[in-house]
C-alpha positions in Angstrom: -65.1 -17.7 -237.5 -63.3 -17.4 -234.2 -61.9 -14.0 -233.4 -58.1 -13.8 -233.3 -56.7 -13.4 -229.8 -53.8 -10.9 -229.4 -52.3 -10.9 -225.9 -50.0 -8.5 -224.2 -47.1 -11.0 -224.5 -47.3 -10.6 -228.3 -48.7 -14.0 -229.2 -51.5 -14.0 -231.8 -53.5 -17.1 -232.4 -56.4 -17.7 -234.7 -58.1 -20.9 -235.8 -61.4 -21.4 -237.6 -64.3 -23.1 -236.0 -66.0 -26.0 -237.9 -68.4 -24.8 -240.5 -71.4 -26.4 -238.7 -70.5 -25.0 -235.3 -73.2 -22.9 -233.6 -71.4 -22.5 -230.3 -70.0 -19.1 -229.3 -66.3 -18.5 -229.9 -64.0 -18.5 -226.9 -60.8 -16.5 -226.8 -58.9 -16.3 -223.5 -55.6 -16.5 -221.6 -54.8 -19.7 -219.6 -51.9 -20.1 -217.2 -50.5 -23.1 -215.3 -48.0 -22.1 -212.6 -46.2 -24.2 -210.0 -45.2 -21.5 -207.6 -43.1 -23.6 -205.4 -39.4 -23.2 -204.5 -36.5 -25.4 -203.6 -33.6 -24.8 -201.2 -30.9 -25.8 -203.6 -31.5 -23.1 -206.1 -31.1 -20.1 -203.8 -27.8 -18.2 -204.2 -25.4 -18.6 -201.3 -23.6 -15.2 -201.3 -26.1 -12.8 -202.8 -28.8 -10.5 -201.3 -31.5 -12.0 -203.6 -34.1 -9.7 -202.4 -33.9 -11.0 -198.9 -34.7 -14.5 -199.8 -31.5 -16.2 -198.5 -30.7 -19.8 -197.8 -31.8 -19.3 -194.3 -35.2 -18.1 -195.5 -35.3 -21.0 -197.9 -34.8 -23.4 -195.0 -37.7 -21.7 -193.2 -39.9 -22.1 -196.3 -39.1 -25.7 -196.5 -39.9 -26.4 -192.8 -43.0 -24.3 -192.3 -44.4 -23.4 -195.6 -44.1 -26.6 -197.6 -41.9 -24.7 -200.1 -45.0 -23.0 -201.4 -45.4 -19.4 -202.5 -45.3 -17.6 -199.1 -42.4 -15.1 -199.2 -44.0 -11.7 -199.3 -41.7 -10.0 -201.7 -42.2 -12.7 -204.3 -46.0 -12.7 -203.7 -46.0 -9.0 -204.6 -43.9 -9.6 -207.7 -46.3 -12.3 -208.8 -49.3 -10.0 -208.2 -47.7 -7.3 -210.4 -47.0 -9.9 -213.1 -50.6 -11.1 -213.1 -51.8 -7.5 -213.4 -49.8 -7.2 -216.7 -50.8 -10.6 -218.1 -54.6 -10.1 -217.9 -55.3 -13.9 -217.5 -58.8 -15.5 -217.5 -58.1 -19.1 -216.2 -55.3 -20.1 -213.9 -54.2 -23.2 -212.1 -51.7 -23.3 -209.3 -49.6 -26.0 -207.7 -47.6 -25.5 -204.5 -49.2 -22.2 -203.5 -49.2 -21.7 -199.8 -52.6 -21.6 -198.1 -52.4 -18.7 -195.6 -55.1 -20.3 -193.5 -52.3 -22.4 -192.1 -50.5 -19.4 -190.6 -51.7 -20.0 -187.0 -49.6 -23.2 -187.1 -46.4 -21.3 -188.0 -44.3 -20.1 -185.0 -43.7 -16.4 -184.7 -40.0 -16.8 -185.3 -40.7 -18.2 -188.7 -43.0 -15.5 -190.0 -40.7 -12.5 -190.7 -40.7 -11.8 -194.4 -43.4 -14.3 -195.1 -47.2 -13.9 -195.6 -47.8 -15.0 -192.0 -46.0 -12.0 -190.6 -49.1 -9.8 -191.1 -51.8 -12.3 -191.8 -55.0 -12.1 -189.9 -58.2 -14.2 -189.9 -60.3 -13.3 -192.9 -57.5 -12.0 -195.0 -57.4 -13.2 -198.7 -55.4 -16.3 -199.5 -52.1 -16.1 -201.3 -53.8 -17.2 -204.5 -56.3 -14.4 -204.1 -53.6 -11.8 -203.4 -51.6 -12.6 -206.5 -54.6 -12.7 -208.8 -56.2 -9.5 -207.4 -59.9 -8.7 -207.3 -62.6 -10.2 -209.5 -61.6 -13.8 -209.3 -63.1 -17.0 -208.0 -60.7 -19.6 -206.5 -61.4 -23.3 -205.7 -58.9 -25.8 -204.4 -58.5 -29.6 -204.5 -60.0 -31.9 -201.9 -57.4 -32.6 -199.3 -54.8 -30.4 -201.1 -54.9 -26.8 -200.1 -51.8 -25.9 -202.1 -53.4 -26.8 -205.4 -56.1 -24.5 -206.7 -57.8 -23.3 -209.9 -59.2 -19.8 -210.6 -61.4 -18.1 -213.1 -61.9 -14.4 -213.7 -65.5 -13.6 -213.0 -65.8 -11.4 -216.0 -65.0 -14.6 -218.0 -66.9 -17.2 -216.1 -67.5 -18.9 -212.7 -67.4 -22.4 -211.3 -70.7 -24.2 -211.5 -72.2 -24.8 -208.1 -69.9 -22.4 -206.3 -70.9 -18.9 -205.2 -68.2 -17.4 -203.0 -64.8 -16.0 -204.1 -62.9 -18.8 -202.3 -63.7 -22.4 -201.8 -61.0 -24.5 -200.0 -62.2 -27.8 -201.3 -64.4 -26.6 -204.2 -63.1 -28.8 -206.9 -64.0 -32.4 -207.5 -61.3 -35.0 -207.1 -60.3 -38.2 -205.4 -57.0 -39.5 -203.9 -55.3 -42.7 -204.9 -54.4 -45.3 -202.3 -50.7 -45.6 -201.8 -50.0 -42.3 -203.6 -50.2 -39.8 -200.7 -53.1 -38.0 -199.3 -55.7 -35.8 -201.0 -56.5 -35.3 -204.7 -53.7 -34.5 -207.0 -56.1 -34.3 -209.9 -59.3 -32.2 -209.7 -61.9 -30.7 -211.9 -64.3 -27.8 -212.0 -66.8 -26.8 -214.6 -66.6 -23.2 -215.7 -69.8 -21.6 -216.9 -68.8 -18.9 -219.3 -70.4 -15.4 -219.1 -70.9 -15.4 -222.9 -72.5 -18.9 -222.8 -71.1 -22.4 -222.9 -68.9 -24.4 -220.5 -65.3 -25.5 -220.1 -64.3 -28.5 -217.9 -61.1 -27.4 -216.2 -58.7 -30.1 -214.9 -55.8 -29.2 -212.6 -53.0 -31.8 -212.4 -50.1 -32.1 -210.1 -48.4 -35.5 -210.7 -46.4 -37.2 -208.0 -42.8 -36.3 -208.1 -39.9 -38.7 -208.1 -38.3 -41.3 -210.3 -38.9 -44.6 -208.3 -41.1 -47.3 -209.8 -43.7 -46.3 -207.2 -43.6 -42.7 -208.2 -44.0 -43.5 -211.8 -46.9 -45.8 -211.1 -48.6 -43.1 -209.0 -48.2 -40.6 -211.8 -49.7 -43.0 -214.4 -52.6 -43.7 -212.1 -53.2 -39.9 -211.7 -53.0 -39.4 -215.5 -55.6 -42.2 -215.9 -57.8 -40.2 -213.6 -57.8 -37.5 -216.2 -58.5 -39.6 -219.2 -60.1 -42.9 -217.9 -61.8 -42.4 -214.5 -61.4 -39.7 -211.9 -62.5 -42.0 -209.1 -65.8 -40.1 -208.4 -69.1 -41.9 -208.1 -70.0 -41.5 -211.7 -66.9 -43.3 -213.0 -66.2 -40.6 -215.5 -62.7 -39.3 -216.4 -61.8 -35.8 -215.0 -61.9 -34.5 -218.6 -65.5 -35.5 -219.2 -66.9 -32.3 -220.7 -67.7 -31.3 -224.2 -64.8 -28.8 -224.0 -61.9 -29.8 -221.7 -58.9 -27.8 -220.6 -56.2 -29.8 -218.7 -53.3 -27.9 -217.2 -50.7 -28.4 -214.5 -47.4 -29.8 -213.4 -47.3 -33.4 -214.6 -43.8 -34.0 -213.1 -42.7 -35.9 -216.1 -41.7 -34.9 -219.6 -43.8 -36.7 -222.2 -41.4 -35.6 -225.0 -38.2 -36.7 -223.3 -39.0 -39.4 -220.7 -41.4 -41.8 -222.5 -38.8 -44.4 -223.1 -38.1 -45.0 -219.4 -41.1 -43.6 -217.5 -44.4 -45.4 -218.1 -46.3 -42.3 -216.8 -44.7 -40.2 -219.6 -45.5 -42.9 -222.1 -49.1 -43.1 -221.0 -49.4 -39.3 -221.2 -47.9 -39.1 -224.6 -50.2 -41.8 -225.9 -53.3 -40.2 -224.4 -52.4 -36.8 -225.9 -51.4 -37.9 -229.4 -53.2 -35.2 -231.4 -56.3 -37.3 -232.2 -58.7 -36.6 -229.3 -56.4 -34.5 -227.1 -53.6 -32.1 -228.1 -50.8 -30.4 -226.3 -51.0 -26.6 -226.6 -47.7 -26.3 -224.8 -44.5 -27.4 -226.4 -43.5 -31.1 -226.3 -40.4 -32.8 -227.6 -36.6 -32.9 -227.2 -36.2 -29.3 -228.3 -39.1 -27.9 -226.2 -38.2 -25.0 -223.8 -37.8 -26.7 -220.4 -40.1 -24.9 -217.9 -38.5 -26.8 -214.9 -35.0 -25.8 -213.8 -33.8 -25.7 -217.4 -34.0 -29.5 -217.4 -37.4 -30.8 -218.3 -40.7 -29.7 -219.9 -43.2 -30.9 -217.3 -45.7 -28.1 -217.1 -48.4 -28.5 -219.8 -51.6 -27.3 -221.2 -53.8 -29.8 -223.1 -57.2 -29.7 -224.7 -59.6 -31.6 -227.0 -61.5 -28.7 -228.6 -59.4 -25.7 -227.8 -56.3 -24.6 -229.7 -53.6 -22.0 -229.2 -50.0 -21.3 -228.5 -47.9 -20.8 -225.3 -44.9 -18.9 -224.1 -42.8 -19.4 -221.0 -42.0 -16.2 -219.1 -38.4 -16.0 -218.1 -37.5 -18.3 -221.0 -39.2 -17.4 -224.2 -37.7 -14.5 -226.1 -39.0 -11.2 -224.9 -40.9 -12.7 -221.9 -39.5 -11.4 -218.6 -39.5 -13.6 -215.5 -42.2 -13.3 -212.9 -39.7 -12.1 -210.2 -36.1 -11.0 -210.2 -35.6 -12.9 -206.9 -34.4 -16.5 -207.4 -37.3 -18.4 -205.9 -39.4 -20.4 -208.4 -38.1 -23.7 -209.6 -40.8 -23.8 -212.3 -41.7 -21.1 -214.8 -45.3 -20.5 -215.7 -46.8 -21.5 -219.0 -49.0 -18.8 -220.5 -51.3 -19.8 -223.4 -53.4 -17.8 -225.8 -56.4 -20.1 -226.3 -59.2 -20.2 -228.8 -61.9 -22.7 -229.6 -65.5 -23.6 -229.7 
């Protein structure tokens, strides 16, 4: 029998293992969080914790709209301290190793104002001590992390690996890997194949085709030498910003239709909410941040949206909200 998992956000999940299962039970907290921002959402005539339209313009020009504003970084760090997560994937998180490329006049209030060679990355700062972080090949703003007391990435030793995950780009769909995987070896035994997804944004036919190709990397073939899908483990956990809503957009977006068909509850299941009534994690409009698995089960909340779940920061910054899931499985 799997042990029930009670988290600080009040969600209790319990589901029995198959009677013939001899694997160790797994109970943990998993989070997907697109930490990016957009200029259009910043209040025009409010203090907003110092993050003004002028700061938003700097973020757009020099920080790729990733999480780089120091006050929000500290809010995110405090939030993670309360959540007590075990596995996290990020999209659009600024890599502070790029600070030397940022001019001095664009550093005030941002992480680059005080950054020095050898300092922890933004992902490491918000997570705190005791984590291992690995990022996508060619995409330093997309990273996955595991708490070392829970597990570690197979083949990786250090706390931070800039291109530690396995992934491949798609010709005609931008540079770098928007889908990447890492295998987590659990401290208590067993493995989880973790897949981080950041689908291409946009509504053009080319954007939709790229997203479908990226989703096929997850379920059909990643593009690596072995020809296996990214989700090729015995236990797979797929998380990220899919940039399409499989519960609302399948009729007009082939990438949403493909995703909905691949995660139909037979082999793979959405742990996050899907459907026309699902809480929209993106700008109150769409439900595009998801958690998916084959063997794992659980339930999720959306901080800043779900009842009783406070937002990560009081500063208007994030255009996504994180999805936090209590997960159990084999």
